[in-house]
C-alpha positions in Angstrom: 4.1 -16.8 10.4 3.8 -13.9 12.8 0.7 -11.6 12.7 0.4 -9.7 9.7 0.3 -6.4 11.7 3.7 -6.9 13.0 5.4 -7.8 9.5 8.3 -5.5 8.9 7.1 -5.1 5.4 9.8 -2.3 4.4 12.6 -4.3 5.5 11.2 -7.1 3.4 10.5 -4.8 0.4 14.1 -3.7 0.4 15.2 -7.3 0.0 12.2 -8.2 -2.6 13.5 -4.8 -4.6 17.2 -6.3 -4.8 15.7 -9.8 -5.8 13.6 -8.0 -8.5 16.7 -5.8 -9.7 18.8 -9.0 -9.8 16.2 -10.8 -11.8 15.9 -7.9 -14.4 19.7 -8.1 -14.9 19.8 -12.0 -15.4 17.1 -12.0 -18.2 18.4 -9.1 -19.8 21.8 -10.9 -20.2 20.2 -13.6 -21.7 18.6 -11.4 -24.3 20.7 -8.3 -24.5 19.4 -7.0 -27.6 16.0 -6.5 -26.4 14.8 -5.8 -22.8 11.0 -6.1 -23.8 11.8 -9.3 -25.6 13.6 -10.6 -22.3 10.3 -10.2 -20.3 8.5 -12.2 -23.0 11.1 -15.0 -22.6 10.5 -14.9 -18.8 6.9 -15.6 -19.4 7.4 -18.6 -21.6 10.0 -19.9 -18.9 7.2 -19.8 -16.4 4.7 -21.6 -18.4 7.5 -24.0 -19.6 9.0 -24.6 -16.1 7.3 -27.9 -15.5 9.0 -29.5 -18.3 12.4 -28.4 -17.2 11.9 -29.4 -13.4 10.2 -32.8 -14.0 11.4 -35.6 -11.8 12.4 -33.1 -9.1 15.8 -31.9 -11.0 16.4 -29.0 -13.3 17.1 -30.6 -16.7 16.5 -30.1 -20.4 13.3 -32.0 -21.4 13.6 -34.1 -24.3 10.9 -32.4 -26.2 8.6 -29.4 -25.3 5.3 -30.4 -23.4 3.9 -27.1 -22.5 3.3 -24.3 -24.7 1.7 -20.7 -24.7 0.5 -18.2 -27.3 1.2 -14.5 -28.1 -2.3 -13.9 -27.0 -1.7 -15.5 -23.5 1.6 -13.6 -23.2 -0.3 -10.3 -24.0 -3.1 -11.0 -21.5 -0.4 -11.7 -18.8 1.6 -8.6 -19.5 -1.2 -6.1 -20.5 0.6 -5.5 -23.8 -0.9 -5.6 -27.1 -1.0 -8.9 -28.9 0.7 -7.4 -32.0 3.6 -6.2 -29.9 3.9 -9.4 -28.1 3.5 -11.3 -31.6 6.6 -9.5 -32.9 8.7 -10.5 -29.9 7.4 -14.1 -30.2 8.4 -14.3 -33.9 12.0 -13.1 -32.9 12.3 -15.7 -30.3 11.5 -18.3 -32.7 13.8 -16.9 -35.3 16.5 -16.8 -32.8 15.8 -20.3 -32.1 15.1 -19.6 -28.5 11.7 -21.0 -28.8 9.9 -23.3 -30.8 6.4 -23.6 -32.4 4.1 -26.4 -32.1 0.2 -27.0 -32.1 -0.3 -25.3 -28.7 1.6 -22.2 -29.6 5.4 -21.6 -28.5 7.7 -23.4 -26.1 11.4 -23.1 -25.0 13.6 -24.8 -27.4 15.4 -27.8 -25.3 18.2 -27.8 -28.1 21.4 -26.9 -25.8 23.1 -25.9 -28.9 20.7 -23.0 -29.6 20.6 -21.7 -26.2 22.9 -23.2 -23.7 22.2 -20.5 -20.8 18.5 -21.7 -20.7 19.2 -24.2 -17.6 21.5 -21.9 -16.2 18.9 -19.0 -16.2 16.3 -21.4 -14.4 19.1 -22.3 -11.9 19.7 -18.6 -11.2 16.1 -17.8 -10.7 15.7 -20.6 -8.4 18.7 -19.4 -6.4 17.3 -15.8 -6.2 14.2 -16.9 -4.2 16.5 -19.1 -2.0 18.6 -15.9 -1.1 15.2 -13.8 -0.5 14.1 -16.5 1.8 17.3 -16.7 3.6 17.0 -13.1 4.2 13.6 -13.3 5.4 14.4 -16.3 7.7 17.2 -14.0 9.0 14.3 -11.7 10.5 13.0 -14.8 12.3 9.6 -14.4 10.7 9.0 -17.7 9.2 7.9 -21.0 11.0 9.7 -24.6 10.6 8.2 -27.1 8.4 6.3 -29.8 9.8 7.0 -32.4 7.2 10.1 -33.8 5.3 10.7 -32.0 1.9 8.3 -33.1 -1.0 9.6 -34.6 -4.3 7.9 -31.5 -6.1 9.7 -28.9 -3.9 12.4 -27.9 -6.5 9.6 -27.4 -9.2 7.5 -25.2 -6.7 10.5 -23.2 -6.1 11.2 -22.4 -9.6 7.4 -21.7 -10.3 7.2 -19.5 -7.2 10.2 -17.3 -8.0 9.1 -16.8 -11.7 5.7 -15.8 -10.7 7.4 -13.2 -8.3 9.7 -12.0 -10.7 6.9 -11.3 -13.2 4.8 -9.2 -10.7 6.4 -5.8 -11.5 5.4 -6.2 -15.3 2.0 -7.8 -14.8 0.9 -5.3 -12.0 2.8 -2.0 -12.1 3.6 -1.8 -15.8 0.9 0.8 -16.4 3.0 3.4 -14.1 5.8 3.7 -16.4 6.2 4.7 -20.1 8.0 1.3 -20.8 9.6 -1.6 -19.4 13.2 -0.1 -19.4 11.8 2.8 -17.5 10.7 0.4 -14.9 14.1 -1.1 -14.8 15.7 2.4 -14.3 13.3 3.3 -11.5 13.9 -0.4 -9.8 17.7 0.6 -10.1 17.5 3.8 -8.3 15.1 2.7 -5.8 17.1 -0.2 -4.7 20.5 1.6 -4.7 18.8 4.7 -2.9 18.4 2.4 0.3 20.9 -0.5 0.0 23.1 0.8 2.6 20.1 0.6 4.9 19.3 -3.0 3.8 23.1 -4.0 4.6 23.3 -2.4 7.9 21.5 -4.5 10.6 20.8 -1.5 13.1 19.3 0.8 10.2 17.5 -2.2 8.6 15.7 -2.8 12.2 15.2 0.8 12.9 13.3 1.3 9.4 11.7 -2.0 9.2 8.2 -0.5 9.1 8.9 3.3 9.1 9.5 5.0 6.1 13.3 5.9 5.4 14.0 9.6 6.2 15.0 11.8 3.3 18.3 12.5 4.6 19.3 8.7 4.7 18.4 8.0 1.2 21.5 8.2 -1.1 21.1 9.7 -4.4 22.2 7.5 -7.3 24.5 8.9 -10.2 23.7 8.2 -14.0 27.0 6.5 -14.2 26.0 4.0 -11.3 22.7 3.0 -13.4 24.9 2.8 -16.5 27.1 0.1 -14.5 24.5 -1.5 -12.8 22.1 -2.6 -15.4 24.7 -2.6 -18.3 22.8 -0.1 -20.5 24.5 3.1 -22.3 24.6 6.2 -20.4 22.4 8.0 -22.9 19.8 5.4 -22.4 20.1 5.8 -18.7 19.5 9.7 -19.0 16.7 9.4 -21.4 14.7 7.2 -19.0 15.6 9.1 -15.9 14.1 12.4 -17.7 11.0 10.2 -18.8 10.5 9.1 -15.0 11.1 12.7 -13.8 8.2 14.0 -16.2 6.0 11.4 -14.7 6.9 12.5 -11.3 8.5 9.1 -10.2 11.9 10.2 -9.7 13.8 13.6 -8.8 17.1 14.8 -9.6 19.6 16.5 -7.0 23.2 17.7 -7.2 24.5 14.2 -6.1 22.1 12.1 -8.5 18.7 10.7 -8.7 16.2 9.8 -6.1 12.8 7.9 -6.3 10.4 10.7 -5.1 9.5 10.6 -1.6 5.9 11.7 -2.6 5.7 8.4 -4.5 6.9 6.2 -1.6 4.2 7.8 0.9 1.4 7.6 -1.4 -1.3 5.5 0.1 -1.9 3.6 -3.2 1.8 2.9 -3.5 1.9 1.8 0.5 -1.0 -0.8 -0.2 0.5 -2.0 -3.1 4.0 -2.8 -1.1 2.1 -4.3 1.8 -0.1 -6.3 -0.6 3.2 -7.6 -2.4 5.1 -8.5 0.6 2.1 -10.5 2.0 2.0 -12.4 -1.4 5.6 -13.0 -1.1 5.1 -14.6 2.4 2.1 -16.7 1.4 4.0 -18.1 -1.3 7.0 -19.0 0.8 4.5 -20.4 3.5 3.3 -22.7 0.6 6.8 -23.9 0.1 7.2 -24.5 3.8 4.0 -26.6 3.6 6.0 -28.9 0.8 9.0 -29.3 3.5 11.1 -26.3 2.8 12.9 -25.2 5.9 13.7 -21.6 5.7 16.5 -22.1 8.6 18.4 -24.3 6.0 17.7 -22.4 2.9 21.4 -22.0 2.0 21.6 -25.8 1.6 19.0 -25.7 -1.3 21.0 -23.5 -3.5 21.6 -25.2 -7.2 24.7 -23.1 -8.0 25.1 -20.7 -4.9 23.8 -17.2 -3.9 23.2 -14.6 -6.6 25.3 -11.5 -5.9 23.9 -8.1 -5.4 23.7 -6.0 -8.7 27.0 -3.8 -8.9 27.0 -1.1 -6.2 27.6 2.5 -7.0 
């Protein structure tokens, strides 16, 4: 990896924002009734991932082997045990999770939740796409060994760890997780055209994006992208506006420039990018070849969340 001083962290951050946005949409589709419950499910998936990747392939285990508890999930997400316990009860009642002596685990019965394996595969492929994007920047070194037998499991574990970072580390900035999801959507769509433009992406690899280049996002775009009701998008934009996290223009909504240039936010973005790169370097140490990332897709690239 190159010297950290030369890392194009804003360019990488734009790609990671899209990865997080797509991940939120994926897990919400699995539990459309309650987004908070989807995030609890994501934590359980992370704990149970070794059961579902045993032997170096994605497959359903015969029985649960790893369990977690409501208290453990609450500690991870910074939520009250009572709130998490309510979500855990609902996941068990719906048959998505089962109880055991060690707490709760994913239910491996395909009749109950046939999409769990597909969800694991989609999250695996999210990280593959992200690494392919980073490899295109010519930032990562090639592997020095053949792929390790446990590489697939490590990829799944890594992508779930990364997917949960917004909820575990930045949840306190928002009134709730749906507000975070709306903020993430607005922020990603404000600069998607820059991410997709090779010239602009390079020009603003480290420098902040000028105000005039960021594109406002309409509430209809938020509604379509996240699949939430228009009234929900409106309510959460107003909550974000009250917290000083977004602003409204005649054309739509923008993540506030003051927040993007805040020193603490800047440090958080840089720290997150360094973390992503460290985890990718660990995968390279297991034999992952960034230049051949596309060869490791399980089902194929995850398309970008719907454009405005």
